[in-house]
N, C-alpha and C positions, 0 to 999 in steps of 0.2 A: 504493500500500498505506499502509494506517495506522501511524503511528509506535510503536515500541514501547513498553510501558511503563515501560524502563529508559532510554530517550533520551527521555520527558518528563519524567520525576524528574531525570535529570541537567539538564534545561534548566531548572526550577523550582529547583533547589537553587542553581544558578549563579544565576538572576534574585532570587530571595530572599538571597541571601550581599550581594546589592547594591546591596538595601534596596529592591528593587519590594514594595509593597504588595500587588499582584493578582497576584502571580506566577503563579498556575496558569493564569487565566485570558489573561494574556500569552504563558504559554509555550505554548498551543493555538495562539493568532493566529500565532505567528510560527513553529510548526511547518506550520501551514496554510500561509503565505507562500512555503515552498519545500521540495525534497522532497531536494535537495543539500546532503550532511553539510557540506562544506567553507563554502557559502553560508551554513547554519545557525548554523555555528559562529561565522561573520562577525557576523551580526545579531545573536545572542547577545550578544557582546564588545561591540557596539556599544552596546547597551540598557545591559549593567552599565556602561559607562561613562558611560550618560546621555543619549545620545540617546533624544530623543522616540520614542514608540514610532509614533505616528502617520508619524512620518518613514520611519520604516525600513519602514513596512509600503504607505506609499505614500496611505493613506487616513485618514481620521478620520470616526465615527458622528457626524452630527449630526440630528437631528429624523428618525430612520430610514432617512437616506440616507448612500451612502459618499461623502463630498467627498473630491476628490484633493486633498492637500497636498505639498509639496516640501519639501526641505532649505531651511532660510532662512527659512519660512514660518507665519507664526502660525497656529496650531493651535486652532482653534474650540472655545471650550468649551461642555459640556453645558449649564452655568447660562446661556448666553446664548440655549437653546432659549426659552425665557420669551418674548424679544421677539421671535419668531415667533408665538407664540402670538396674544401682543398684538396683533400686526400685524393679525394674519389675522381677529382679532375685529371689528376698527371698520375694516378696508380696506372699499370698495365693491368691485362686479362688475368684474373686467378691470382691476384698478389700474394705474397709472403708479406703479413702485416705484425709489429710487434706495436704492443702498447705499454709503454713503461708509464708506473709510477700510474695505475689503469684504475685504482679504486675501485669502483662498481664492475668495469669493465665496459662503461659505455662508450666511449671513443670505439673501441675494437666492435663492441655488438651493432653499433650503427653501421660501420663500415662494411662490416660482415653482411648487414642488411642491404646494405645500397648493392655491394658486388658479391653477388652470391658466389662466385667462385673464390672467393677469398679464405685464405686458413691465417688464423689470427693466433699469435702466443702472447700470453698479457702476464705482467709482475707487478705487485706491489709487495710493499715491506709490512703492512699490515696485516695481521692474519683475518681481522675480522673482513676486511676489503677483499684479501683474495677466496673467502669464501664464497662473498655475495658474486665477486665477479664471476666464478665458477658455475652460478646458477645463470647467469646472461650469457656467458659462453661455454655451453655446453659443448662436448666431442662432437667433430674432431677438433674444434679450438681446445688451445692448452693453457693453463694459468700455472703460475708458479709464484711461491712466496720466497721474498728476498730483497737485496738491496740492488737495485737497479740491474745492471745485467750479469751480476754475480749467479743469478740462480738459472741461467738461459741454457738450455742445451748447446754443446758446441755444433750440431748439424745447419743453428742458424746463423753462424756467422758468413759474413760475404753474401747471404741470399735475403736479407729484407729490403724488401721493395719500398715500403712505408713502414716509417717508424715514427709513430705518433707518442709523443711525452705530454701530459697532462701534469708536469712536475709543480711543485708551490714555487710560487715566487711572489709572495705577499713580503715585504721586508718586517723583519722583526718587530721595528718601533712601531710600525701600523699594526698590527694584531690586535691590539687592542680598542683601533679604532672601526673594528669588522662590527658587522649587525651581530647582536647575543645569538642569533639563532649558528650564526657560522663558528664564532670564537669559545661559546662553550659547550657546542654539542658536535664540534667535529674535530677530528684528529689533529693534534698540533701538525705532528709531519707533514700533512696534506696540505698546510696553509704556510706555515716558516718557509722563506726562502733563502733565511739569513739576511746579513745586516744592510745588502743592497737587494735582495730580492734571487739572486742569482747563484746561490751556491748549487742547487742543484742542478742546475740546467747547463754550469760549466761541466760538472760531469757527464753528464748526457751527450753534451756537445764531443767533450773528449773522447768518450770512448766508442761513439757512432760511426766512426770510419771502420774500425773491426768486422762491423754486422751488418752495414749496408751494402746492397748489391752496387755495380758497377753504375746503374741510373737510379741508384733508391735514395730516398728523399727523408729528412728529419723534417717534423713539424712541430712546434708549439707555439703555445700563445705568451706574453707578457703584457707589463702596463707600456703606455708609451713612452714615457720617463724611463725605460731599461732598456728601449731599442739599440741605443747606443752600445752599450755592456755587450748584450745578445748578441748582437753582430759582431763584437770583437772575441766573442766566445766561439763563434763557429768559423771564423778565420783562423782562429790558433788551431782548431783542429782540423785545418785545410780543407773546409770546406766553404762553397758562395753559400751567401744569402741572400734572400729576397725576402722584402717585406712587406706584408698587406696589411695597412692601416686600417681601423674601424672605428669611423666618427661618432657611431652610436654609443656604444660600447666607453670608446677612450682607451680601448687597448689595440694591440697589434697581434698578427702571428707573424712565424719566421718560417719561412722554408728554405730548409738548409739541404745541398748537393754537392755533388765532388766537384 
């Protein structure tokens, strides 16, 4: 039975009072998630307290897919869909894809959906993220837990056509400025990129040449203020950088090739 107008209004009012900008949309999603009054009340209370909506629903929308997410796992951002668009445009047929710092595996899953012949290998240091990625990237795709390239099988060396790295790039000093639903509910390792936000990305770029195929490409996103540092890291690894600016998000995507 559909929710009454009164119930929906009550939920919307509670969410709006808590500062939820899209209170109406969020109310509809929560009302769709459960018909049990007690369960609904608990979900609304947690959302009002700052829990990410995606953690409450158990999924996040990304590139038209419902990506499974769990509490404590980084929620894929809609702005990151641009990396999938860029990767799909340059990928060969049936590409070998590597999704580093994969979190929920959203990037790899979206690219595999876009390119049905793709075979994805993903890796993340966080055990909860790796488990989540396994649900979004079932066999024949592979998910490993470990630090960047360390857990990867040797059969990938020199064969990766598309290397997607959704690495943390928030400067340490800016973590406290993030919305509470991110800084309080997502793992620090998925957010903190060091003093200038590029510590992990420098390691990704430095290791990329060992894994990329001859015409392979590394793709990652950064903030606009980090472009010069990111390009320098890519060039130091012997790669050529192309930068795609996104005025809507205030960020940029880097495509690095041999």
